C-alpha positions as CSV (number, residue, x, y, z in Angstrom):
1,M,-29.2,-17.1,364.3
2,L,-29.6,-20.8,363.8
3,N,-31.4,-22.0,360.9
4,K,-32.1,-25.0,358.8
5,D,-28.9,-24.6,356.9
6,F,-26.9,-24.7,360.2
7,F,-28.4,-28.0,361.2
8,K,-28.0,-29.5,357.7
9,I,-24.5,-28.5,357.2
10,T,-23.4,-29.5,360.8
11,S,-25.1,-32.8,360.4
12,L,-23.3,-33.5,357.2
13,Y,-20.1,-32.5,358.9
14,A,-20.7,-34.8,361.9
15,F,-21.7,-37.7,359.6
16,G,-18.6,-37.0,357.5
17,V,-16.3,-37.2,360.4
18,V,-17.9,-40.3,361.9
19,G,-17.7,-42.0,358.4
20,F,-14.2,-41.0,357.8
21,F,-13.1,-42.4,361.3
22,Y,-15.0,-45.6,360.5
23,F,-13.3,-45.9,357.1
24,I,-9.8,-45.5,358.6
25,W,-10.6,-48.0,361.3
26,A,-11.8,-50.6,358.7
27,L,-8.4,-50.1,356.8
28,L,-6.5,-50.6,359.9
29,R,-8.3,-53.9,360.7
30,L,-7.4,-55.1,357.1
31,V,-3.8,-54.1,357.5
32,M,-3.2,-55.1,361.1
33,P,-6.3,-56.8,362.8
34,E,-4.5,-56.9,366.2
35,A,-4.2,-53.2,366.4
36,S,-7.8,-52.3,365.7
37,V,-8.7,-52.0,369.4
38,D,-5.6,-49.9,370.0
39,I,-6.6,-47.6,367.2
40,V,-10.0,-47.0,368.7
41,Q,-8.5,-46.3,372.1
42,A,-5.8,-44.0,370.3
43,L,-8.5,-41.9,368.4
44,A,-10.2,-41.2,371.7
45,G,-6.9,-40.0,373.0
46,A,-6.4,-37.4,370.2
47,F,-4.4,-39.9,368.0
48,G,-2.1,-40.9,370.7
49,I,-1.7,-44.4,369.1
50,N,0.7,-46.8,371.0
51,M,2.0,-49.8,369.2
52,P,2.0,-53.2,371.2
53,D,5.2,-53.6,373.2
54,T,5.7,-56.9,371.5
55,F,5.3,-55.6,368.1
56,S,8.3,-56.0,365.7
57,Y,9.2,-53.5,363.0
58,E,11.1,-56.1,361.0
59,G,10.0,-58.3,358.1
60,S,6.3,-58.5,357.5
61,Q,5.4,-56.9,360.7
62,G,7.5,-53.9,359.7
63,L,5.6,-53.5,356.5
64,Q,2.4,-53.6,358.7
65,A,3.8,-50.9,360.8
66,M,4.6,-48.6,357.8
67,G,1.1,-49.3,356.6
68,V,-0.3,-48.2,360.0
69,V,1.7,-45.1,360.0
70,A,0.7,-44.3,356.4
71,I,-2.9,-44.7,357.4
72,I,-2.6,-42.5,360.5
73,V,-1.0,-39.8,358.1
74,L,-4.0,-40.1,355.7
75,L,-6.3,-39.8,358.6
76,S,-4.8,-36.6,359.8
77,L,-4.7,-35.0,356.4
78,G,-8.2,-36.1,355.6
79,L,-9.5,-34.6,358.8
80,V,-7.7,-31.3,358.1
81,I,-9.2,-31.2,354.7
82,L,-12.6,-32.2,355.9
83,N,-12.6,-29.5,358.5
84,V,-11.4,-26.7,356.2
85,F,-13.9,-27.7,353.5
86,F,-16.9,-27.7,355.8
87,S,-15.7,-24.5,357.6
88,A,-15.7,-22.8,354.3
89,I,-19.1,-24.0,353.5
90,I,-20.5,-22.9,356.9
91,T,-18.9,-19.5,356.5
92,A,-20.3,-19.0,353.1
93,R,-23.9,-20.3,354.0
94,L,-24.3,-18.7,357.4
95,I,-22.6,-15.4,357.2
96,Q,-25.0,-13.8,354.7
97,P,-26.1,-10.3,354.4
98,R,-29.7,-9.8,355.7
99,V,-31.1,-8.0,352.7
100,G,-34.7,-7.9,351.3
101,L,-34.1,-5.3,348.6
102,I,-37.0,-4.9,346.1
103,T,-38.0,-2.6,343.3
104,S,-41.2,-1.8,341.6
105,S,-41.8,-4.5,338.8
106,R,-42.4,-1.5,336.4
107,G,-41.2,2.0,336.0
108,V,-43.0,5.3,335.6
109,L,-42.4,7.7,332.7
110,S,-42.9,11.0,334.5
111,T,-42.8,14.6,333.4
112,T,-43.7,15.9,336.9
113,W,-40.6,14.7,338.7
114,N,-38.5,17.5,337.0
115,S,-40.3,20.1,334.8
116,E,-37.3,20.5,332.7
117,M,-36.9,16.7,331.7
118,P,-38.9,13.7,331.7
119,H,-37.7,10.8,334.0
120,V,-38.0,7.1,334.3
121,L,-38.8,6.4,337.9
122,I,-38.3,3.1,339.8
123,R,-39.2,2.6,343.5
124,L,-36.7,0.9,345.9
125,S,-36.9,-0.4,349.4
126,N,-35.3,-2.9,351.9
127,F,-37.9,-5.2,353.5
128,H,-35.5,-6.7,356.1
129,K,-35.1,-5.4,359.6
130,S,-31.4,-4.7,359.2
131,N,-30.0,-1.3,358.1
132,L,-27.9,-1.1,355.0
133,I,-24.9,1.3,354.7
134,D,-22.8,2.6,351.9
135,V,-25.2,1.4,349.2
136,T,-24.3,2.2,345.6
137,L,-26.1,2.0,342.4
138,Q,-25.1,1.5,338.8
139,V,-27.5,1.8,335.9
140,V,-27.0,0.5,332.4
141,L,-29.4,0.7,329.3
142,I,-29.5,-2.4,327.5
143,V,-30.6,-2.4,323.8
144,E,-31.3,-5.7,322.0
145,E,-31.7,-5.6,318.3
146,V,-32.6,-7.8,315.5
147,R,-31.3,-5.9,312.3
148,S,-31.1,-6.6,308.6
149,N,-28.7,-5.4,305.9
150,G,-29.1,-7.7,303.1
151,T,-29.2,-10.6,305.6
152,N,-32.1,-10.9,307.9
153,G,-31.9,-11.8,311.6
154,E,-28.6,-10.2,312.7
155,Q,-28.7,-9.9,316.5
156,F,-27.0,-7.3,318.4
157,R,-26.9,-6.2,322.1
158,S,-25.4,-3.0,323.4
159,Y,-24.7,-1.8,326.9
160,L,-24.9,2.0,327.5
161,P,-24.0,3.4,330.9
162,V,-26.2,5.9,332.3
163,H,-24.4,8.5,334.6
164,A,-26.9,11.3,335.3
165,F,-29.3,9.3,337.5
166,T,-30.0,9.8,341.1
167,P,-29.3,8.7,343.7
168,P,-25.9,7.3,342.8
169,G,-25.4,6.2,346.5
170,I,-27.3,5.9,349.7
171,L,-25.1,6.4,352.8
172,F,-27.6,4.9,355.3
173,M,-30.8,2.9,354.3
174,E,-33.3,2.2,356.8
175,P,-35.8,-0.8,356.7
176,R,-39.1,0.0,354.6
177,M,-38.1,3.4,353.7
178,P,-39.1,4.1,350.1
179,W,-36.5,5.4,347.7
180,T,-37.1,6.6,344.2
181,I,-34.4,6.0,341.4
182,A,-34.7,8.7,338.9
183,V,-33.1,8.0,335.3
184,P,-33.4,10.9,332.7
185,A,-35.6,10.0,329.8
186,D,-34.3,12.4,327.2
187,V,-30.5,11.9,327.1
188,R,-27.6,11.1,324.9
189,L,-25.7,8.0,325.9
190,S,-22.6,6.5,324.4
191,N,-20.0,3.7,324.7
192,S,-16.9,2.7,322.9
193,L,-18.9,1.6,319.8
194,T,-21.8,3.9,319.8
195,K,-21.8,7.6,320.1
196,D,-24.6,10.0,320.9
197,Y,-27.5,7.4,321.2
198,H,-30.6,9.2,321.9
199,F,-32.5,7.5,324.9
200,K,-36.1,8.9,324.7
201,P,-38.6,6.3,325.8
202,G,-42.2,7.2,324.6
203,A,-41.0,7.8,321.2
204,P,-40.5,4.9,318.7
205,I,-37.1,3.4,318.3
206,T,-36.4,4.4,314.6
207,T,-32.6,4.3,314.6
208,S,-30.0,1.6,314.8
209,F,-26.4,1.7,316.1
210,S,-24.7,1.3,312.7
211,P,-25.8,3.6,309.8
212,G,-27.4,1.8,306.7
213,K,-28.8,-1.1,308.9
214,K,-32.6,-1.5,309.4
215,V,-34.0,-2.5,312.7
216,E,-36.5,-5.2,312.5
217,R,-37.0,-5.7,316.3
218,A,-35.8,-3.9,319.3
219,T,-36.2,-4.1,323.2
220,R,-34.8,-1.8,325.7
221,S,-34.4,-2.3,329.6
222,L,-32.8,-0.8,332.4
223,Q,-30.3,-3.0,334.3
224,I,-29.7,-1.9,337.9
225,L,-26.9,-3.2,340.1
226,I,-27.2,-2.4,343.9
227,K,-24.3,-3.0,346.2
228,G,-23.7,-2.4,349.8
229,T,-23.1,-3.7,353.3
230,D,-25.6,-5.1,355.9
231,T,-25.0,-3.7,359.4
232,H,-26.2,-6.9,361.1
233,S,-23.6,-9.3,359.6
234,Y,-21.3,-6.7,358.1
235,A,-21.4,-8.8,354.9
236,S,-21.5,-7.2,351.5
237,F,-24.3,-7.8,348.9
238,A,-24.9,-7.2,345.2
239,I,-28.3,-7.3,343.8
240,H,-29.4,-7.0,340.3
241,R,-32.7,-5.8,338.9
242,K,-34.1,-5.5,335.3
243,I,-36.8,-2.9,334.4
244,P,-38.2,-3.2,330.9
245,I,-38.6,0.1,329.2
246,D,-40.0,-0.4,325.7
247,S,-40.0,-2.6,322.5
248,Q,-40.6,-2.2,318.9
249,E,-41.4,-4.7,316.1
250,G,-41.6,-3.1,312.7
251,D,-43.5,0.1,313.0
252,S,-45.4,-1.2,316.1
253,Y,-44.1,0.5,319.4
254,T,-45.0,-0.6,322.9
255,L,-44.1,1.3,326.0
256,H,-43.7,-0.9,329.0
257,L,-43.6,1.9,331.4
258,H,-46.6,3.6,333.2
259,R,-47.1,7.2,332.2
260,G,-47.8,9.4,335.2
261,S,-46.2,9.4,338.5
262,F,-45.8,7.3,341.7
263,K,-48.2,8.0,344.5
264,S,-46.9,9.8,347.5
265,L,-45.7,7.4,350.2
266,P,-45.0,7.8,353.9
267,L,-41.5,7.5,355.3
268,Y,-42.0,3.9,356.2
269,I,-44.4,1.6,354.3
270,E,-45.9,-1.6,355.5
271,E,-46.6,-3.6,352.3
272,K,-44.3,-4.4,349.3
273,D,-47.1,-3.6,346.9
274,D,-47.0,0.0,347.9
275,L,-44.0,0.3,345.7
276,E,-46.3,-0.3,342.7
277,S,-48.8,2.5,343.5
278,Y,-48.8,5.1,340.8
279,I,-51.1,7.7,339.3
280,Y,-51.8,7.9,335.6
281,S,-51.3,11.3,333.9
């Protein structure tokens, strides 16, 4: 469908072509004034430039002829480059996935989703009319710390992949259908530096990654990467969302999640605010 980007880009393309033609015509008038009218006729005939029958290729007129040929070569190369450049811009701007993926701004710390383990729940839905296919999710816990060990203010950030969340993928995602991302809230995580990190939101953050170091301030969040394909344009998309979990400064702990559960929703919702509907426990 045509949009304002289409008209803006094509207008720039048209003005660029016209401006380039005018620039070449002006150069030709400087090099060989008597050929300027022939050049205009030649451009109208797809560069079928015909030199005057009485034109000599010797002496000073020979240099003029070489200049005309060089300018025509420059014209051809410039138009090719201009066309390729704007074609790439048009392709990148207009062939875009039709996606309106949103998540709830906050998560819910729920003990009713699974009676055996608490979970962090995040609502997800697509508010564009196109269907999405082969949607995959990746979840990482980000821990940012300010630590001290003789020297105050040491800053550290760690990325801990979460593997036991659901759903890891959605084969077919219809518009306005709510989904729930469920991340275990009492689990051991690890990376190449940190082993057996206990992620348990709702309890104070009392340990640091490195033994012997004291945490002055810490914040934790879930980073979610959502990738897939839009069935309207068959273009791929990648969307990033950040959900704050908790923070601690000294002995003061703050949970940024709701405690309770999300309200039950119909299969298709009308408003984006429906994703924020929850029930306190």
